[in-house]
Structure formats: C-alpha cells, structure tokens
N, C-alpha and C positions, 0 to 999 in steps of 0.2 A: 594514546589514552584520551578519552573524551572528558572535556571539562566544561564548566560553565561558561568559559571564554568562548565556546563554539556556539553559544546561543545568544539570543536577544529577547527583549520584551516588546511585544507588539502594542498597538495603540489600546488594546483592551487588558494590557498588563499580563498577557499570556506568554509564557516562555516558548520560544520557537527556535529550531535549528537555523543557524546561518546559511547552511548549504541548501536547504530545500523548503524552508518555512513551515515544516511540519513540527508538531508537538513531540518532544522526547517521550519514550515510554515510561511508565510508572516508576520502574526500578531506578532509572537514572535520575528521575525527579526526586525521588527519595534520597538518592546519593547527594544530589545537590542541596539537601537540607530543607526541602518544601514542607510546610506545615500541613496538617491534615485538612482543613477547609479548602485551602488553595489546591492541594493535591486532588481532592475530589472533583473540583471544577475542571482542572486540567484533564484528568482522566476521562470524565464524561465528554468533553470537547474532543479529545483525541479519539475516542470511540465513535462519535458522531462523524467526525471528518473521515475516519477510516471507512465506515459504512458508506458514506457518500461516494468515496473514491471506488469502492468495490461495485456499488450499483451503477456508477458511471461506466466503469470497465465492462460490466455485463451488457449494458446498453449499447456500447460501442462494438462489442463482439457480435450482437444481433444485426447491426447495421453495416457490417463488413462488406466491401465490394467483392465481386468475383475475384478480381486481381489480388486482393489482400487475402481472400480464402485460399487461393492457389499458393501464395507465398508462404502462408502458415502451414499448409499441407507439406510443402517443400521443406521447411525449417524442421518440422516435427520428424519427417523421414530422415533428414540428415542427422538429427540429434538421436533418435531412438533406433534407427534402422528399420528395414522393411518388416511388415507383418506384425507390428506392435499395436496394441490398444492404448491410446492416451486419453485420459479424462481430465477435462478442465475443472478444477476443484471449485471453481466460483460459479460457473455456469452449468455444470453437469454434462456439457457437450462431449460426446465421444468421437474421437478421430481414430481412424485406422491408417497406419502408415504403409 
C-alpha cells in the first residue's frame, strides 16, 4: 500500500516519491489530502516533467547507435516473435520483427 511515508517534500515544497524523485499522480495526491491550489501546482509540474521525459526519450531514440538499434531489433523479435509489426507509441517509428 502506498502512503505519504513513501514521499518527501523537495526544496520547492513539492511532494516527490522517495524511490525515484517523481511527483505522484493526481489521484494519490488527492488521497494524501492535498488541497486544490497545491494540487493544481503539482499536477502541472508532473505533466511538464512527464513531457520533458518523453521528449528526451524521443531524442535518445533518434540518436541510437547502430549497435543499440540492432539490440532493439533483437529484443523486439524475441518479445513479439518473427513477422510482427511493432510501433513505438511515442516516436511513431515502425519496426518489423
């Protein structure tokens, strides 16, 4: 069970998980008893940080080395089997196994 004990407040007074420094999702913040104004601030920052993470992921995918691409192809084939079409939902890139 997740509790407020699994979090801390950073130097900006933002609630973050102890495990990964991310902001908990809105529903948990509500369960923790967060008030409306503070909740809005947390949700906006959570969304901004999530978008930044996704954009960094997309950039990293563009800059993969040939070795990393080969490893990804191998992993996709091992996971989905041969002859499957796999689409990265963040980048839109299509892979065929």
